[in-house]
C-alpha positions in Angstrom: 11.7 14.5 -38.7 13.4 15.7 -41.9 11.6 14.0 -44.9 8.8 12.7 -42.8 6.5 15.3 -41.6 3.7 12.9 -40.4 3.4 9.4 -39.3 0.5 8.5 -37.7 -1.9 5.6 -36.7 -5.6 6.3 -36.6 -8.7 3.8 -35.7 -12.0 4.0 -37.5 -14.3 6.1 -36.0 -11.8 7.4 -33.2 -12.4 4.0 -31.2 -9.9 2.9 -28.7 -12.0 0.4 -26.4 -12.6 -3.2 -28.1 -14.1 -6.5 -27.3 -12.9 -10.0 -27.8 -13.6 -11.2 -31.1 -14.1 -7.8 -32.9 -11.8 -6.3 -35.8 -9.8 -3.4 -35.3 -9.3 -1.2 -38.6 -7.6 1.9 -39.2 -5.2 3.8 -41.4 -1.5 4.6 -41.4 -1.4 8.3 -42.5 2.2 9.5 -43.8 3.2 12.7 -44.9 6.7 13.4 -46.7 8.3 16.6 -47.9 10.4 15.1 -50.7 10.4 11.5 -52.4 11.2 8.4 -49.7 12.5 5.2 -50.6 11.3 2.2 -48.8 11.4 -2.0 -48.7 8.2 -2.4 -46.8 5.6 -0.4 -44.7 4.1 -3.3 -42.1 1.6 -2.7 -39.7 1.7 -5.0 -36.4 -0.8 -5.7 -34.1 0.1 -7.2 -30.9 -1.2 -8.0 -27.0 0.7 -9.1 -24.3 1.2 -9.4 -20.2 4.4 -8.8 -18.7 5.2 -8.9 -14.9 8.0 -8.0 -12.9 9.4 -8.2 -9.0 10.8 -4.6 -9.4 8.3 -1.7 -9.0 7.8 0.1 -12.3 10.4 -1.8 -14.3 9.7 -3.0 -17.8 12.3 -5.8 -18.1 9.8 -8.2 -17.5 10.7 -11.2 -15.3 8.0 -13.2 -17.0 5.7 -12.4 -20.0 3.0 -14.1 -21.9 1.8 -13.3 -25.4 -2.1 -13.1 -26.9 -1.6 -12.6 -30.4 1.0 -11.0 -32.5 0.1 -10.2 -36.4 1.8 -8.4 -38.9 0.7 -7.1 -42.2 2.4 -5.6 -45.1 0.5 -2.9 -46.5 3.3 -1.8 -49.2 6.2 -3.4 -50.4 9.3 -2.2 -51.9 9.0 1.2 -53.8 9.0 5.1 -53.5 6.7 7.4 -51.5 6.2 10.7 -53.5 6.3 14.1 -51.6 2.6 14.5 -50.3 -0.1 12.6 -48.3 -0.5 8.8 -48.3 -3.0 6.5 -46.6 -2.4 2.7 -46.2 -5.9 1.1 -44.4 -5.6 -2.0 -42.4 -7.6 -4.5 -40.3 -6.8 -7.0 -37.7 -9.1 -9.8 -35.9 -8.9 -9.8 -32.1 -8.9 -13.2 -30.5 -11.7 -14.2 -28.3 -9.7 -15.4 -25.4 -7.8 -12.2 -24.4 -8.1 -10.4 -21.1 -8.9 -6.9 -19.9 -6.5 -4.2 -20.4 -4.4 -3.7 -16.8 -1.8 -1.6 -15.6 -0.2 -1.9 -12.1 3.1 -1.3 -10.4 4.5 -4.7 -11.2 3.2 -5.4 -14.6 0.5 -4.5 -17.3 -1.6 -5.9 -20.0 -1.2 -4.1 -23.0 -2.4 -3.9 -26.7 -0.9 -1.6 -29.5 -0.7 -1.4 -33.2 2.6 -0.3 -34.5 3.7 0.8 -37.9 7.3 0.6 -39.3 8.6 2.2 -42.7 11.6 -0.5 -43.7 13.9 1.8 -45.3 17.0 0.8 -47.6 20.5 -0.1 -45.7 21.7 2.7 -44.2 18.9 4.9 -44.1 16.7 5.4 -40.6 13.7 3.2 -40.1 10.5 5.0 -39.2 8.0 3.6 -36.4 4.6 5.1 -35.3 2.5 3.3 -32.5 -1.0 3.5 -30.7 -2.2 2.1 -27.8 -5.7 0.5 -27.7 -7.7 -0.9 -24.8 -9.4 -4.4 -24.4 -12.7 -4.9 -22.2 -13.5 -8.7 -21.7 -16.7 -8.3 -20.0 -17.5 -10.3 -16.5 -21.4 -11.0 -16.5 -21.7 -11.7 -12.5 -24.8 -14.0 -13.6 -22.3 -16.6 -14.7 -20.8 -16.8 -11.2 -22.6 -19.2 -8.7 -24.8 -18.3 -5.8 -23.6 -14.7 -7.1 -27.1 -13.5 -5.8 -26.7 -14.4 -2.2 -25.1 -12.4 0.6 -21.5 -12.8 1.6 -21.1 -13.1 5.6 -18.2 -13.7 8.4 -18.3 -13.8 11.8 -15.5 -13.9 14.8 -15.4 -14.2 18.4 -12.7 -12.5 20.3 -12.0 -13.2 23.8 -9.4 -10.6 25.2 -8.1 -9.3 28.6 -8.2 -5.9 29.9 -7.4 -3.8 33.3 -4.6 -6.9 33.5 -7.3 -9.4 35.3 -10.6 -8.8 33.7 -11.5 -10.9 30.5 -14.1 -9.9 28.1 -15.6 -11.4 24.6 -16.7 -9.7 21.7 -18.5 -10.9 18.8 -18.3 -9.3 15.3 -20.4 -10.0 12.2 -20.7 -8.6 8.9 -22.7 -9.2 5.9 -23.2 -8.0 2.5 -26.2 -7.8 0.2 -24.8 -9.7 -2.7 -21.5 -11.4 -3.8 -20.9 -9.2 -6.9 -21.3 -5.8 -7.9 -20.6 -3.6 -11.2 -19.1 -0.1 -10.7 -21.6 2.6 -10.1 -23.5 0.3 -7.8 -23.8 0.4 -3.9 -22.4 -2.2 -1.8 -25.0 -2.3 1.2 -23.1 -3.4 4.4 -24.6 -4.7 7.8 -22.5 -5.2 10.9 -23.4 -6.3 14.2 -21.1 -6.2 17.3 -22.0 -7.5 20.7 -19.7 -6.3 23.1 -19.9 -8.7 26.1 -17.1 -6.9 28.2 -16.9 -3.9 30.8 -14.5 -2.3 28.1 -15.9 0.2 25.2 -14.7 -0.8 21.7 -12.8 1.3 19.2 -14.0 2.4 16.1 -15.4 0.0 13.3 -13.9 0.3 10.0 -15.2 -1.1 7.0 -12.9 -1.0 3.8 -13.3 -2.1 0.2 -10.0 -3.7 -0.8 -8.3 -4.5 -4.2 -5.5 -7.3 -4.0 -3.8 -7.9 -7.0 -1.7 -10.9 -7.3 1.8 -11.1 -9.7 2.6 -14.4 -10.2 6.6 -14.3 -10.3 8.5 -17.0 -8.6 7.6 -15.5 -5.4 4.4 -14.0 -5.8 3.7 -10.6 -5.1 0.5 -9.0 -3.2 -0.4 -5.7 -4.0 -3.0 -4.2 -1.6 -5.0 -1.0 -2.3 -8.0 0.5 0.0 -10.5 1.7 -2.6 -13.0 3.3 -0.1 -13.6 3.2 3.4 -16.2 3.9 6.2 -15.9 4.4 9.6 -18.2 4.2 12.8 -18.3 4.9 16.2 -17.5 2.5 19.1 -19.8 0.2 21.0 -20.3 0.8 24.9 -19.5 -1.8 27.4 -22.0 -4.5 27.7 -24.0 -3.3 24.4 -25.1 -5.0 21.2 -25.1 -2.4 18.3 -25.8 -2.5 14.7 -24.1 -0.7 12.0 -25.6 -0.1 8.1 -23.6 1.6 5.7 -23.2 1.6 1.8 -20.2 1.9 -0.4 -20.3 2.8 -4.3 -18.1 0.6 -6.3 -16.3 3.0 -8.4 -14.4 2.3 -11.9 -12.1 -0.9 -11.3 -11.0 -3.7 -13.2 -13.1 -6.6 -12.7 -12.2 -9.5 -10.8 -9.9 -12.4 -12.1 -8.7 -10.9 -15.3 -10.0 -14.2 -17.2 -7.4 -15.1 -19.9 -4.7 -14.0 -17.9 -2.1 -16.4 -16.3 0.1 -13.8 -14.7 -1.8 -11.2 -12.7 -5.0 -12.1 -10.7 -7.3 -9.5 -9.0 -9.4 -10.1 -6.1 -11.8 -7.8 -4.0 -12.7 -8.0 -0.2 -14.8 -6.0 2.1 -13.0 -5.9 5.6 -14.5 -4.9 8.6 -12.5 -4.3 11.6 -12.1 -3.1 15.3 -9.0 -1.6 16.5 -9.7 -2.2 20.3 -10.1 -5.0 20.6 -8.2 -6.4 17.3 -11.0 -8.3 15.5 -11.4 -8.5 11.6 -13.8 -10.4 9.4 -13.4 -10.6 5.6 -16.1 -10.9 2.8 -14.8 -11.7 -0.7 -17.0 -10.1 -3.4 -16.8 -9.9 -7.1 -16.6 -6.7 -9.2 -17.9 -7.3 -12.9 -19.5 -5.6 -15.8 -23.0 -7.1 -16.2 -25.0 -6.6 -12.9 -26.6 -9.6 -11.0 -30.2 -10.1 -12.7 -32.5 -8.8 -9.6 -35.5 -7.1 -9.9 -36.0 -4.0 -8.0 -38.7 -5.4 -5.5 -36.7 -8.7 -5.1 -35.2 -9.1 -1.9 -31.7 -10.7 -1.6 -31.8 -14.4 -0.2 -29.8 -14.8 3.2 -29.3 -17.7 5.2 -29.5 -17.5 8.9 -26.5 -17.3 10.9 -25.6 -19.6 13.6 -27.4 -17.6 16.4 -30.7 -17.7 14.1 -30.3 -13.9 13.1 -31.0 -12.9 9.7 -30.1 -9.8 7.5 -32.3 -9.0 4.5 -31.8 -6.6 2.0 -33.6 -4.9 -0.8 -32.2 -4.2 -4.2 -33.6 -0.6 -4.6 -30.5 2.1 -4.8 -29.5 3.8 -1.9 -26.5 6.6 -1.4 -24.0 6.4 1.0 -23.8 7.6 4.6 -27.6 7.5 4.6 -28.8 3.8 6.1 -32.4 3.4 4.7 -35.1 4.8 6.9 -37.6 2.0 6.0 -35.5 -0.8 7.1 -36.2 -2.4 10.5 -33.4 -3.4 12.6 -32.3 -7.1 12.4 -32.6 -9.5 14.9 -29.6 -9.2 17.4 -26.4 -11.1 17.2 -27.1 -13.5 19.9 -28.2 -10.5 21.9 -29.4 -12.2 24.9 -32.2 -9.8 25.3 -30.1 -6.5 25.2 -31.5 -3.7 23.4 -29.7 -2.9 20.3 -28.3 0.5 19.4 -27.4 1.9 15.8 -23.7 2.9 15.6 -23.6 6.3 14.0 -20.9 6.9 11.0 -17.9 9.2 11.8 -16.4 9.2 8.1 -17.0 8.3 4.9 -14.3 8.4 1.9 -16.9 8.9 -0.6 -18.7 11.7 1.1 -17.8 15.2 -1.1 -16.7 18.2 0.9 -20.3 19.8 0.7 -21.3 17.0 3.0 -23.7 15.5 0.3 -23.3 11.9 -1.0 -21.6 11.1 -4.1 -24.5 9.7 -6.4 -24.1 8.2 -9.9 -26.0 6.3 -12.3 -25.3 2.6 -12.2 -25.9 2.5 -16.2 -23.0 4.9 -16.6 -20.8 2.0 -16.0 -22.4 -1.2 -17.3 -20.4 -1.5 -20.4 -17.7 0.3 -22.7 -18.2 1.9 -26.3 -18.1 -0.6 -28.8 -18.3 -3.9 -26.4 -20.2 -6.6 -27.7 -23.2 -6.7 -25.5 -26.8 -7.7 -26.1 -29.3 -4.7 -27.2 -30.5 -4.3 -23.9 -27.2 -3.0 -22.7 -26.6 -0.8 -25.6 -29.1 2.0 -24.7 -27.5 4.9 -23.1 -29.4 6.6 -20.2 -29.6 10.2 -20.8 -29.7 10.8 -17.2 -26.4 8.8 -16.7 -22.9 11.2 -16.7 -20.7 11.1 -19.8 -18.3 8.2 -19.1 -18.6 4.5 -18.4 -16.5 1.4 -17.2 -12.8 1.8 -16.7 -10.8 -0.7 -18.6 -8.3 -0.8 -15.6 -5.5 1.6 -14.5 -4.5 2.3 -17.9 -7.3 5.0 -19.1 -10.1 5.7 -16.7 -13.2 7.0 -18.5 -14.5 7.0 -22.2 -17.5 9.5 -23.5 -20.2 7.6 -25.1 -20.0 7.6 -29.1 -17.1 8.4 -31.4 -15.7 11.2 -29.3 -12.1 11.7 -27.8 -11.7 9.7 -24.6 -11.7 12.3 -21.7 -11.4 12.0 -17.7 -14.4 12.5 -15.4 -13.9 15.9 -13.3 -15.0 13.7 -10.1 -11.8 12.9 -8.0 -13.8 10.5 -5.9 -14.3 7.8 -8.1 -11.4 7.6 -10.2 -9.6 4.0 -10.1 -6.7 3.4 -7.9 -3.5 5.7 -8.4 -0.6 3.0 -8.3 2.2 5.4 -9.0 2.3 6.6 -5.0 1.5 2.9 -3.5 3.9 1.5 -1.0 5.5 -1.8 -1.8 3.2 -5.2 -1.4 1.9 -6.1 1.8 0.7 -9.7 2.8 -2.7 -10.4 1.7 -5.8 -10.0 4.0 -7.4 -13.4 5.6 -9.5 -15.7 3.5 -13.2 -16.2 4.5 -12.1 -19.5 5.6 -9.8 -17.9 8.1 -11.7 -15.0 9.1 -14.6 -17.6 9.8 -12.4 -19.7 12.1 -10.6 -16.9 14.1 -12.6 -17.6 17.4 -10.8 -18.1 20.3 
């Protein structure tokens, strides 16, 4: 580095995650071996979003800027040999989106320092990123405490001359969750045919939309669980749970170029039938007491499925729950569908469990006092700010990733090119034929 032995940016208390409206402060540290002339020493704080129609391309097709502030910490002069420190402070605007990075764009924040030297001399630059978490309070989403449900009827031909009818219904206990919570899913299949069905598959899907001239849809299966098929002429019920891993929240409020949606998709391969349940992923959980039962409305056959808000673990349907009424079962006995595989099951055969309190906030985020008390029993990491950096320890320690690979956010680098988005809730409901 020649004359410059050290040129670095440090944030106060080693803080790297901030919230909208907070101030970010730190120090520019410079150490020189000999005297160094300069015209100015400036610090810039910037937040922006860029998207492209090519994967991993930083030549953005569209960009938008959230803030761009520059502070001159020293005017024309000479830095003597030795160490020098220059403090800085910036105010983060209120309406800024959460950090995010995907294959076709990103929302990024950084602080950059520049030593502007005299003519014909080399300018020096240093840069350090920081991450922003704009909390999504699920309690502000209308009807979030209600269940999300969808049903479809499939008429199909088998053995060339025979006709069968199949009804598939799925329901989640809520419409919104935070990382660490459990999605409780109930599925009913009424097989009014003489042919056994294929396996049933439930998937948590993330859809990221990059709003270029021709929008790109990037789909990612976050977690999935597979159940056995249903015998001919049988009515069957399947109850499973999916733990929500650390994920960016729905919508990315404040960003007009990138949108994030989440779905629970339940499907059969044979015959081909699919229902889709839109859900929200947020940062502050739906305000339900442990004993409260989530309301659910009867379906068109008069059947209801009620859920308790008590915690559960994957691949272990609650033993105390009674089977729900059949989906137009017509007096047929209902059988339980066994689970064949679960992507959130570890090699030891035990369910992955974690404390929801470990994911309810990020260090330094502006939250009510009730959300700032860490749970001593919780793992030492909290909510992801997106695909940019996964986990942070509590307090002012250096950020570290978790050792549990089963709950990491999506790895986009190996993901294929965009696919078409899954059917909407309305399309799923109207797919009867």
